[in-house]
C-alpha positions, 0 to 999 in steps of 0.5 A: 190069061193068069189063073187065080192061083198064080195071081194069089201066089204072086200077091203073097210074094209081093205082100211078103217082100213088102212086109220084109222091107218094112221090117228091115226099115223098122230095124234100121230106124230103131238103130238110128233111134238108139245111136241118137240116144247113145249120143245124148248120153255121151253128151250127158257124160261130158256135162257131168264131167264138166260140172264135176271138174267145176265142183272140184275147183269150187271146193278147192277154192273154198278150202283155200278161203277157209285156210286163209281165214284161219291164218288171218284169225291166228295171226291176229292173235299173234299165234305162230302159224309154223308150229303146234296146233296152229300148223296142225289145224292148217294141215288138217283143213288142207287134207280134209278140203282135198279129201272133199275135192277127191270125193267130188271127182270120184262121185263125178267119175262114177256118174260119167261111167254110168252115163257111158255104159248106158250109151254102150248099152243103147247102141248094143240094143240098136244093133240088136234091133237091126239084126232081129229085124233082118231075121224077121224079114227073112222069115217073112220072105220064107213064110211068104214063099211057102204060102204062095207055094201052098196056093197051088202055084207050085203045081203050075210051075213044077210038073213031073217033067220039070228039071228040078224033079226029074231025076 
């Protein structure tokens, strides 16, 4: 028949093993959630990039339309488009339009980089959660073993004639 201390020690060990397994599973789950969230952030970055390219193209079309209107209005007044203030107006319109398009690109790049950085950070947090759960699991196993030994089981398993204690 098993002695109560043996049963208690065995129960402590089994409980510790179960808790350790649950801790590891929780860490793996947290890593999985983090990986999913990182992919969401990467998808968001791609959507931001696509939207930014579209906005940049729209800005360039608006500039081209404005330039066409200016040329039509100047030509309707018989103004020479290739010299003087008419030429300068067209050049400034093109320049300012391009500056706006490049500003849109720069802002888009900043937003994309922020989303990608968030994805990297989320992945790192997931990896840390997994590693931390492994550490907790090992700690639980060691603590459970120590607790089991403290129930008196060690007195039954290890005697003065045990090979581990014999010197």
